[in-house]
N, C-alpha and C positions, 0 to 999 in steps of 0.2 A: 397367364400373367408369369414374367420372371421374378423372380422371390431372392433378392439381392442375401449375400451373406451379413449380417448382425458385426458378425469381427471384423469383416473387409476394414471400413473408419474405424473400430476402439488399435487395431495394432496401427493404424493408419497414425493416430494420436498418437500412441508410443511412441514413435521411430521419434516425435520430435521433443522428446523428455530426453534426460543425459543417457550417455552412452552403458555407464555402469547402473543403470533406476536397479537393477535384480541383484548386485554386489554390493549395491545400497543396506538393500531388505536384510541379508544378511547381517552386513556388520553393523546393524543395530536394530540385530535379534528378533526379529519381526517374523520370521519361518521359523516354522516348526518343520525340521529337514529334518530332524533327528527319529522324525517318526513317519513307517511305511503311509498310514492311514490319518496322516493331518490331514482340517480341513483344507486350511490356507496353505500351502505347501509355497506359494510362487507368488512374487511382488505383483507380477499381471493379475494376478484374482486379487489381489489385498487393494490394489489402485481402483479398481473396478470398482468393487463393493463400497468406497470410502467416497472417489467422484460418483457414483451412483447416488450415495445418502445424501454429500456439503453440497456436489454439484446442480443436479435436479426438485434442492430440496424435501428430501423424500425422506416423509417417518423410517424411524428404525424394523418397524414390523412389515412395512413394504419392500424395502429396499433386501431381505433377507426373504419375504413370500416372493418377489422378483426374481431375481439369483436363481433358487432354489425351484423355478417352472422353467430356467432358463437351461438348467442343467449343471448349474452349479455348485458350491458346494452348499451343503443345508447348515446355517448356523442360527442359534438361538439370536430374538437383542439383544436379549442383555452378551452374550457374547460378543458381539459384532461395537454395542459400548464399549466394551472393556479392551475391544482393538483398537478402536479409534483414542481413547485416552494413553494406550501407548506407543500410537502409531508419530505423537507430534515431533519426537526427534527425529525420522523419516522423512516425517515433510519437509520436516524444517530442515534438513539438508538437502534435498531435491530442486527447493526454490533459492539456495544461495548456490548450487548448479548452476540451474537456469539465468543466474544473472551475472555468472562470471563472466559465461559465454556470448554477451556480447562482440559485434566491430566496434571498430572503433573509426568515430569521424574524423576529417578535416574541416577544426574550425577553424578557415582565411577569416573570416569576415569579422573575428570577435578576440585581435590582436594574438591571437594563436592560440586563443581558449579554449579549452571542452566545457561548453554549458553546460552543467548539469544542477537540476533543480532537484526539493527536499520540499517534503512535509512527510506529515500526520496525519491523521482522521482517527477518530474515534467510531466506535458503533456498541449496540448496546440493546439487549435480549428484548422481548416482549416483557412490558408491565417494568423495566426498571427504573430504579428510579436515579441513578448513576452509569458512569460506563463502567461495559465490561470489557473492554479490551481494547487496544490499537495498532493501529496500520501505520506503518514506517514505508514511503518507499525513493527514492531517487530515480529522475527519468533524464536521456540527453537528450538534449535540443532538439538539438540539426537531427536527430529519426523518432524521436518520443521511444524511444525502447528503453525499457525499464529496465537499470542497470543494477538496483540496489532493494530490496526488499524484505522485510523484517513483519515479524507477526510479536508481539509483546500483552504484555499484563498490564492494568486499567495501574500501576504503580512507577511503572517506565515512564518516564517523558521526553517531551520530544527534545533530542540534543545534536548537534555536529557529530559529536562525538560516536555516536550511533555506528557509524560506517568509519570505511578507509578509503582515501581520496591518495591521488595522485598528481605527480609533476604536473603544470600547465590547466589545472583543472579550476572553472571560477564554481563554486558551489550559490548557488543562488538557494534564499529565503525565508521568511515572514520574523517577525521580529520575536517570538516564540525562541528563536534559534539563535535569535542577538545577547552574547556576553560571552567574559574573556577567556572562560576555557574552554570553550568551542573552537573561538577565532582564532585560540593559541594551539590546536587542536589542529584544523586547517592550515596552516601556516609551515609547522611543524614538518607534514608533510609534504611541505615544495607545494603545495594547490595557495587559493586564495581564495575569499568570501566577499561576498554583496547578502546583504543581508539589510529587512527596515530597520529602524531605529528606537530600541524601546529605555525609551529613555529611565524608565526605572533599576536596568539589571547592565546598563552599561555605562558606567561612567565613561568622561574625556577628557584630557586635558588637553591642553595649548601648545606644552611642551611636555615634555620625559620629566613626570612626574612635579609638575607645575601645574597651575592656578584653575579651578576647574571650569570647565563649562557649558555657558545656560546655552545650552541647547537651544531653547522655544525664542530668548530673546537673539540672537545669532539667524532664528530664522526670520524675522519681522525687518530686519537689515535686508532682506532679498528684493531686489527690485523685477517686475511683470516679471511672466510667468518661464521665464530660462533656465538652464542648472545652474546651481552656484556649487565651489567645493571651499576649500577648507585642508586644508592640513591636520591631522590630530593624535590622538595618541588616547591609549586604554593600557591598565596595566590588570594584570597575570598574578595570584599570588598575595600574602602578606612577606612584609616582613625583608627577609632576603633570599624569599627564594622573590620576591615581587619582581616579575620584566614588563616591558613597554613592549607592545605591539602597536608599530606605528601603521598609521591607513587614515583616508579622508572620508571628509562631514560632507555628503551631499544634501542640496535638500534644493526643491522648487517651490514657486508659491503653485497650485490649485485655481483655477481660471475660479470666480465665481461659482456658480451654477457645481459642478464638479463636489465645490467645497462644502456648500449645501448639504447637499447629498451625503458626500464625507461622514457629514452634522450627524447626519437624519440616522446615520447607521450607528453611533455615538448613542446617541438620544435612544437607542432603538431597544443598544444594547446596554443600556445602564439604567435607564427609565431615569427617571427622577434622580440620582444618584448622580450621574454625570455631572465634574465640576467642567468650573469656565474656563481649565487649561487642557483638559482632554477636550472638546469642542473647540477650542482652540489649533490647542496638535494638529484637527482633522482637515485645516486649510490647507496642509504642504506635505508631503511625501520629503522624507526625511531617510536619508542611506546611509550607511559605513561598510568599505569596502579596502579591503585591503590588498584589493590590484596597482599599479602604476598608474600612474597619468600617461605617461609613456606608450601602453596600452588599451588604454580602454578610459576615453577622457566620460568626466563628466556627464554630459549628453549619454552618450553612450552607453554605459551606466545602470542611466534610468530607461533604455531602450532594454535593455539587457530583463532589469526583473519586472519592467510591465510581460514578461514572457514569462514570467511565473506557475499564472494563470493557467497554463497545460496541465502543472504535476494535481493540480485543485480536478481539472477535464478528470484528467483519471482516475481520482477516487470517482465525480461522479458515475460514471460512466459502469464501476465494476458497482458503484451499490444498484445503481437506476437499476440498468441490463442485467447485472451477476448476480445479482441480492445476495451484495454483502452484508448488509448492515440485517437479514433474515435469523438472525442466531436461533436456534432450536431455543426452548427451556433445558438445557442442558445443570449438567452439576459447571460449577466454574472452575474445575479444572477440567473440563473438556473445552471449555469454547475456544482455545488457543487454539487446539486439534483442529475442530472442525475452520479455522478461520485459516490455517498454517492452510491442510487439503483445498477452500477455496484461490484463494492465492493463486496454489502452483496451478490450479487449473487455468486462472484469468494472468498467470505468465506464457501456460502454451496457448494461449485467445492471442497473449501480443508475438508471440513466437512464429504463428501459422500465419499473422497477417502482417509479416515481413518477410514474407518468405519471397527472392526479386520473382518479377514473373519479367519475360522478356521480352519487348518488344516485337511487332505492334501491340500485341494484347495487352497492355497494357497505357499509356502512352502518359505521352509526361505532362500533360493537362487534368487524369485521373489521378494521374501519381501525388501532385499538387493538392486536388482535392483529398485525396484519403488521407495529407497528411492536414490537414488543416479541419478537416473533420472527420478523425475518426472515431467516430459512436457509429460511423454509418457503417461501418466496419464489423465492428464492436456486435450492431444487432443483426447482424447479418449472419457472423460467425459461432456467436452461444449458442446459439438453436441446435447448428447442428452438428458443437463438440457433443451434448446436453445430446442431441442421436447416439452423435460416435458411443457414448459410453452406455448409451440402453442394451442390455442383454438380449434386447428380444426387439424382432421384428413387428411391425405393428399387423402383419397377418399374422404371425406365429403366438401373437399375442391373442388376438382375436381370439383363435382355436382353443388357447391356453386360459381362457377367462372365467370359464365355471372350476377350473380348478385353481387357480390364484383363490377364487372366491372363498374358497373350502380349504386355503391353506390359511388363509388368514383370520379365518373362523378358530380356527387347532387354537393361532397363534394369540386371540383375542380370554381366551376358554384356556388359556396354558396361567396357571399364576404365577409361578416362580417369571416368564417371561415376560409378564409385568413389575416385577420389582426393581423400578431403575428409576431414581432418585432424577427424577423428569423436572421436578419443581424449583427454581432454588428457591434460597433461603426469604431473599426479599418478600416470598407470600407469605410469610408467615411470621408468628409473632417474637421477637430476636427470643424470649424463654421457650416456644415451642417450634424452635425453628426446627427439626430433621437431623441427625446426624450419619453424617457422611461418613 
């Protein structure tokens, strides 16, 4: 039987990283290059430890055991834990490199706009009573490429100011991003925004600094289920620094069945606290855009906003197929490193799936299918990526199984190796919480 080199796929996986990934590791002081006997002296070894741990959801002790038995460095679980805590800036730099190298596409169908969808998602570890971290991502609709991605702490909210935009981009986002400072940020960079209206955070006027617009009252005047629009302004800042941002208020009345489904979601979310005004507003889709009507009509804006669910599907794939939401019981200061490592693997998956396959191998029909249902490609590529990360082939692992068992027993008996604060403060009364 031919035994394949387990490093062959690993080297292929590394080829999808930015070309300067090794130099970045040195720049971020991740490698002990000044010592000849340093255990982790290359970026390849460091990334393999991290990817094995976060990608395969493998505990620390199992990670260091399998790396040692494969001929790699012999680290303690505590040492790997410390390396993970230090690696977050390096991993974040790689994520930034990965999302800045995507190719631009021609957006002829949308008035010359490059359609960008932005959203955020929260993740929580086992036993959490709240949110542990946030994921922020932007995808380009024409090819579903991830163009921006970021991991932040729980205290960092959703904002259009999180990323930079360029001329002729249309940023599509939900009501969590609907506020004057964020819209001003987009407009200042010569881009345009299309957001769902949040009546509580977006004051609207029918002329510059003139009478307020009652959005719900305007919606009651809508006839039929076609999109309607009116010219409006919002104001960013106060006093002398205040300035007007021109835009269009777009709305349409949902059909009766869809309106009832929307009201059911409101009741589920708010329960008995749902107000009559909230239930009435659920019967409409209300948007605000800075895009001029000569580029995108009201109907086209509605169609564009309906495509926003693609970014939600991205988070669903990451969580359901790649297990982004399986946070370990680590200290709070290691969660971002773990999640950033996971995000880096997700971007590798995105880049591998975007490799051009020449005809006739990839027909136009199969290309359209993958574009509509990328989860199929994810479900195939993700296990293969994890297989590439593994430092042992199955044949070698079977041969080394007794040695692996012995090494794990040694790690379990090592008291120092178990001195990792694995449980979060939420598992204890505040007065008895361990000091980290």
